[in-house]
BADRENZA-434453 format. One record per residue (C-alpha): residue number from 1; x, y, z. Coordinates in Angstrom, 3 decimals. Example, Ala and Ser with C-alpha at 12.3 -4.5 7.8 and 13.67 -1.06 7.14 Angstrom:
2
+-----+----------+----------+----------+
|  nr |        X |        Y |        Z |
+-----+----------+----------+----------+
|   1 |   12.300 |   -4.500 |    7.800 |
|   2 |   13.670 |   -1.060 |    7.140 |
+-----+----------+----------+----------+
END
This chain:
79
+-----+----------+----------+----------+
|  nr |        X |        Y |        Z |
+-----+----------+----------+----------+
|   1 |    0.000 |    0.000 |    0.000 |
|   2 |    1.385 |    3.368 |   -1.000 |
|   3 |    1.736 |    6.289 |    1.335 |
|   4 |   -0.911 |    8.863 |    0.273 |
|   5 |    1.447 |   11.712 |    1.137 |
|   6 |    4.110 |   10.444 |   -1.225 |
|   7 |    1.906 |    9.279 |   -4.106 |
|   8 |   -0.157 |   12.477 |   -4.331 |
|   9 |   -3.486 |   10.945 |   -3.243 |
|  10 |   -3.706 |   13.330 |   -0.311 |
|  11 |   -5.308 |   15.875 |   -2.644 |
|  12 |   -8.178 |   13.462 |   -3.255 |
|  13 |   -8.684 |   12.924 |    0.477 |
|  14 |   -8.701 |   16.661 |    1.163 |
|  15 |  -11.134 |   17.208 |   -1.715 |
|  16 |  -13.432 |   14.463 |   -0.372 |
|  17 |  -13.341 |   15.888 |    3.157 |
|  18 |  -14.010 |   19.432 |    1.993 |
|  19 |  -16.887 |   18.334 |   -0.238 |
|  20 |  -18.527 |   16.518 |    2.697 |
|  21 |  -18.167 |   19.631 |    4.859 |
|  22 |  -19.637 |   21.839 |    2.109 |
|  23 |  -22.605 |   19.492 |    1.694 |
|  24 |  -23.217 |   19.518 |    5.457 |
|  25 |  -23.129 |   23.324 |    5.518 |
|  26 |  -25.533 |   23.535 |    2.572 |
|  27 |  -27.997 |   21.154 |    4.252 |
|  28 |  -27.803 |   23.208 |    7.456 |
|  29 |  -28.487 |   26.437 |    5.583 |
|  30 |  -31.353 |   24.850 |    3.647 |
|  31 |  -32.932 |   23.461 |    6.800 |
|  32 |  -32.834 |   26.842 |    8.538 |
|  33 |  -34.176 |   28.759 |    5.536 |
|  34 |  -37.044 |   26.465 |    4.602 |
|  35 |  -38.132 |   25.502 |    8.107 |
|  36 |  -41.098 |   27.713 |    8.914 |
|  37 |  -41.715 |   27.931 |   12.649 |
|  38 |  -45.348 |   28.501 |   13.470 |
|  39 |  -46.369 |   30.701 |   16.361 |
|  40 |  -48.327 |   28.680 |   18.869 |
|  41 |  -51.102 |   30.152 |   20.952 |
|  42 |  -50.529 |   30.291 |   24.675 |
|  43 |  -52.435 |   27.575 |   26.485 |
|  44 |  -54.768 |   28.720 |   29.224 |
|  45 |  -55.753 |   26.212 |   31.862 |
|  46 |  -58.938 |   26.291 |   33.862 |
|  47 |  -58.152 |   27.420 |   37.387 |
|  48 |  -61.491 |   26.291 |   38.787 |
|  49 |  -60.544 |   23.036 |   40.514 |
|  50 |  -63.959 |   21.921 |   41.720 |
|  51 |  -65.104 |   20.487 |   38.386 |
|  52 |  -61.800 |   18.743 |   37.823 |
|  53 |  -61.784 |   17.089 |   41.248 |
|  54 |  -65.308 |   15.734 |   40.696 |
|  55 |  -64.281 |   14.222 |   37.378 |
|  56 |  -61.176 |   12.686 |   38.949 |
|  57 |  -63.254 |   11.209 |   41.789 |
|  58 |  -65.555 |    9.557 |   39.251 |
|  59 |  -62.579 |    8.136 |   37.378 |
|  60 |  -61.013 |    6.801 |   40.585 |
|  61 |  -64.264 |    5.159 |   41.670 |
|  62 |  -64.670 |    3.614 |   38.231 |
|  63 |  -61.102 |    2.257 |   38.370 |
|  64 |  -61.686 |    0.843 |   41.867 |
|  65 |  -64.820 |   -0.942 |   40.698 |
|  66 |  -62.955 |   -2.358 |   37.708 |
|  67 |  -60.184 |   -3.697 |   39.967 |
|  68 |  -62.656 |   -5.256 |   42.394 |
|  69 |  -64.501 |   -7.065 |   39.618 |
|  70 |  -61.385 |   -8.854 |   38.320 |
|  71 |  -60.740 |  -12.567 |   38.741 |
|  72 |  -57.371 |  -11.981 |   40.391 |
|  73 |  -56.709 |  -11.127 |   44.008 |
|  74 |  -53.756 |   -9.182 |   45.238 |
|  75 |  -51.582 |  -10.591 |   47.978 |
|  76 |  -52.201 |   -8.943 |   51.370 |
|  77 |  -48.471 |   -8.387 |   51.848 |
|  78 |  -45.950 |   -7.418 |   49.200 |
|  79 |  -42.550 |   -9.075 |   49.178 |
+-----+----------+----------+----------+
END
């Protein structure tokens, strides 16, 4: 195998490396130019917690009833 520095192939390696870097820079520029960022509306959450807690209580009771109606029993003590 020849030494690339002595045989003159180093120019090809430098050209390959520089072309890869140029392609990466072009893709970066294209992605920043053509990427349209949309403005999102600010989300406003309901601060009234009474309705939410009632819904959560109904969900919890429904989940408890579903667990109780299963064919499996949990062990009284976890190991």
